[in-house]
Residue frames as qw, qx, qy, qz and C-alpha x, y, z in Angstrom:
[[0.233, 0.632, -0.348, -0.652, 70.47, 33.00, 83.09],
 [0.013, -0.160, 0.928, 0.337, 70.77, 29.57, 81.48],
 [0.264, 0.425, 0.837, -0.220, 67.13, 28.76, 82.16],
 [0.329, 0.726, 0.126, -0.590, 66.01, 31.89, 80.26],
 [0.135, 0.501, -0.673, -0.527, 68.17, 30.91, 77.25],
 [0.113, 0.064, 0.985, 0.112, 66.63, 27.46, 77.14],
 [0.308, 0.598, 0.633, -0.384, 63.11, 28.94, 77.21],
 [0.283, 0.740, -0.117, -0.599, 63.83, 31.39, 74.34],
 [0.117, -0.335, 0.820, 0.449, 65.54, 28.86, 72.06],
 [0.289, 0.353, 0.884, 0.097, 62.37, 26.89, 71.20],
 [0.250, 0.813, 0.352, -0.391, 60.43, 30.10, 70.59],
 [0.051, 0.705, -0.424, -0.566, 63.16, 31.44, 68.28],
 [0.201, -0.102, 0.910, 0.348, 63.28, 28.14, 66.42],
 [0.311, 0.572, 0.749, -0.124, 59.50, 28.19, 65.97],
 [0.204, 0.845, 0.060, -0.491, 59.54, 31.77, 64.65],
 [0.058, -0.529, 0.668, 0.520, 62.34, 30.91, 62.22],
 [0.273, 0.147, 0.931, 0.194, 60.49, 27.83, 60.96],
 [0.307, 0.729, 0.548, -0.270, 57.27, 29.82, 60.42],
 [0.134, 0.807, -0.204, -0.537, 59.13, 32.52, 58.50],
 [0.140, -0.323, 0.825, 0.442, 60.86, 29.96, 56.29],
 [0.292, 0.377, 0.877, 0.056, 57.60, 28.18, 55.52],
 [0.254, 0.818, 0.321, -0.404, 55.85, 31.46, 54.77],
 [0.012, 0.671, -0.459, -0.582, 58.65, 32.40, 52.37],
 [0.152, -0.075, 0.909, 0.380, 58.38, 29.17, 50.37],
 [0.275, 0.590, 0.746, -0.141, 54.58, 29.39, 50.29],
 [0.174, 0.826, 0.053, -0.534, 54.81, 32.93, 48.98],
 [0.045, -0.475, 0.683, 0.554, 57.25, 31.86, 46.29],
 [0.249, 0.211, 0.929, 0.176, 54.92, 29.07, 45.20],
 [0.267, 0.758, 0.515, -0.297, 52.04, 31.50, 44.83],
 [0.099, 0.817, -0.192, -0.535, 54.15, 34.02, 42.91],
 [0.276, -0.271, 0.794, 0.468, 55.65, 31.46, 40.52],
 [0.571, 0.286, -0.295, -0.711, 53.95, 31.08, 37.12],
 [0.862, 0.030, 0.432, -0.264, 52.11, 27.88, 36.40],
 [0.202, -0.363, 0.807, 0.419, 53.85, 25.20, 34.34],
 [0.548, 0.414, 0.718, -0.113, 50.57, 24.07, 32.84],
 [0.147, 0.028, 0.555, 0.819, 50.17, 24.62, 29.14],
 [0.444, 0.170, 0.082, -0.876, 47.07, 26.42, 27.89],
 [0.557, 0.225, 0.784, -0.157, 44.15, 24.12, 27.31],
 [0.076, 0.054, 0.670, 0.737, 43.25, 23.58, 23.65],
 [0.338, 0.425, 0.481, -0.688, 40.01, 25.47, 23.32],
 [0.469, 0.433, 0.705, 0.309, 39.66, 25.13, 19.58],
 [0.185, 0.954, 0.237, 0.012, 39.59, 28.88, 19.13],
 [0.365, 0.798, -0.265, 0.399, 42.13, 31.63, 18.74],
 [0.799, -0.300, -0.324, 0.408, 45.06, 30.82, 20.99],
 [0.274, -0.940, 0.053, 0.194, 46.96, 33.27, 23.12],
 [0.401, 0.817, -0.407, 0.078, 50.47, 34.44, 22.29],
 [0.611, -0.556, 0.558, -0.073, 51.95, 31.72, 24.54],
 [0.848, 0.149, 0.477, 0.178, 52.25, 29.26, 21.66],
 [0.007, -0.636, 0.458, 0.621, 54.90, 29.98, 19.04],
 [0.839, 0.413, 0.250, -0.251, 53.32, 28.73, 15.80],
 [0.460, 0.735, -0.490, -0.091, 56.59, 29.00, 13.87],
 [0.086, -0.462, 0.863, -0.185, 58.33, 26.53, 16.19],
 [0.616, 0.081, 0.689, -0.373, 55.28, 24.26, 16.35],
 [0.132, -0.045, 0.806, 0.575, 55.22, 23.94, 12.51],
 [0.393, 0.604, 0.545, -0.428, 51.79, 25.46, 11.98],
 [0.459, 0.481, 0.523, 0.533, 50.66, 26.39, 8.45],
 [0.144, -0.459, -0.074, 0.874, 51.11, 30.05, 7.53],
 [0.293, 0.664, 0.612, 0.314, 48.51, 32.02, 5.54],
 [0.085, -0.894, -0.173, 0.405, 48.44, 35.65, 4.53],
 [0.206, -0.111, -0.471, 0.850, 49.52, 38.35, 4.76],
 [0.102, -0.785, -0.602, -0.105, 46.60, 40.37, 6.11],
 [0.176, 0.637, -0.017, 0.750, 46.51, 44.15, 6.41],
 [0.312, -0.514, 0.360, -0.713, 45.11, 44.19, 9.94],
 [0.105, -0.127, 0.920, -0.355, 44.39, 41.94, 12.90],
 [0.602, 0.244, 0.396, -0.649, 40.62, 42.03, 12.44],
 [0.705, 0.453, -0.359, -0.411, 40.83, 40.64, 8.90],
 [0.292, 0.365, -0.878, 0.108, 43.26, 37.95, 10.03],
 [0.287, -0.011, 0.798, -0.530, 41.01, 36.87, 12.91],
 [0.701, 0.332, 0.123, -0.619, 37.96, 36.78, 10.62],
 [0.623, 0.436, -0.606, -0.234, 39.81, 34.50, 8.18],
 [0.100, 0.254, -0.911, 0.311, 40.90, 32.28, 11.07],
 [0.472, 0.123, 0.603, -0.630, 37.38, 32.04, 12.48],
 [0.722, 0.399, -0.152, -0.544, 35.86, 31.35, 9.05],
 [0.497, 0.391, -0.772, -0.068, 38.34, 28.53, 8.39],
 [0.093, -0.117, 0.874, -0.463, 37.68, 27.06, 11.82],
 [0.602, 0.229, 0.359, -0.675, 33.91, 27.21, 11.29],
 [0.750, 0.435, -0.307, -0.392, 34.31, 25.38, 7.97],
 [0.946, -0.225, 0.233, 0.014, 36.47, 22.67, 9.56],
 [0.644, 0.679, -0.284, 0.210, 39.67, 23.61, 7.74],
 [0.407, 0.332, -0.629, 0.573, 41.66, 23.74, 11.03],
 [0.558, -0.547, -0.605, 0.152, 41.16, 23.30, 14.74],
 [0.403, -0.732, -0.156, 0.526, 43.16, 26.23, 16.06],
 [0.486, 0.672, 0.131, 0.543, 44.40, 29.49, 14.67],
 [0.451, -0.667, -0.126, 0.580, 46.57, 32.37, 15.77],
 [0.399, 0.864, 0.097, 0.294, 47.20, 35.77, 14.22],
 [0.663, -0.480, 0.038, 0.573, 50.70, 37.12, 14.59],
 [0.266, 0.961, -0.040, -0.070, 52.16, 40.46, 13.50],
 [0.783, -0.207, 0.292, 0.509, 55.51, 40.12, 11.76],
 [0.052, 0.795, -0.255, -0.548, 57.87, 42.40, 9.90],
 [0.835, 0.446, 0.282, 0.158, 58.31, 41.76, 6.18],
 [0.462, -0.529, 0.305, 0.643, 61.89, 42.59, 5.19],
 [0.425, 0.282, 0.614, 0.603, 61.10, 42.58, 1.48],
 [0.026, 0.735, 0.447, 0.509, 58.50, 45.34, 1.70],
 [0.231, 0.152, -0.407, 0.871, 59.69, 47.04, 4.91],
 [0.515, -0.353, -0.071, -0.778, 56.24, 46.76, 6.49],
 [0.272, -0.066, 0.862, -0.423, 54.45, 44.88, 9.24],
 [0.582, -0.062, -0.533, -0.611, 51.77, 42.40, 8.23],
 [0.674, -0.212, 0.523, -0.477, 49.44, 40.05, 10.04],
 [0.387, 0.241, -0.855, -0.249, 49.89, 36.36, 9.34],
 [0.830, -0.208, 0.102, -0.507, 47.43, 33.59, 10.09],
 [0.119, 0.345, -0.928, 0.076, 48.89, 30.41, 11.56],
 [0.825, -0.114, -0.074, -0.549, 46.64, 27.35, 11.60],
 [0.056, -0.326, 0.929, -0.169, 46.88, 23.94, 13.20]]
């Protein structure tokens, strides 16, 4: 009986090690990347918070399309490198507006 136990112990240890390694590999694949978005010089995604980054604020704009057009025009004319349109609530007028943040 002891000889059978000694033969199963290495196999059980190997299976346990494989399962542990597979679990950590799966977690690494599922975890989000820590890399910041690359500066493309165009409209940035919503990952950057322009208010906290001290970007300049322009607007308001009635809709997103108008805001993006203003951002693209300013970028084409060299007024800024990056822009982002963000929808925010205006407490004074009880409405949502689009604001253009530039950097």
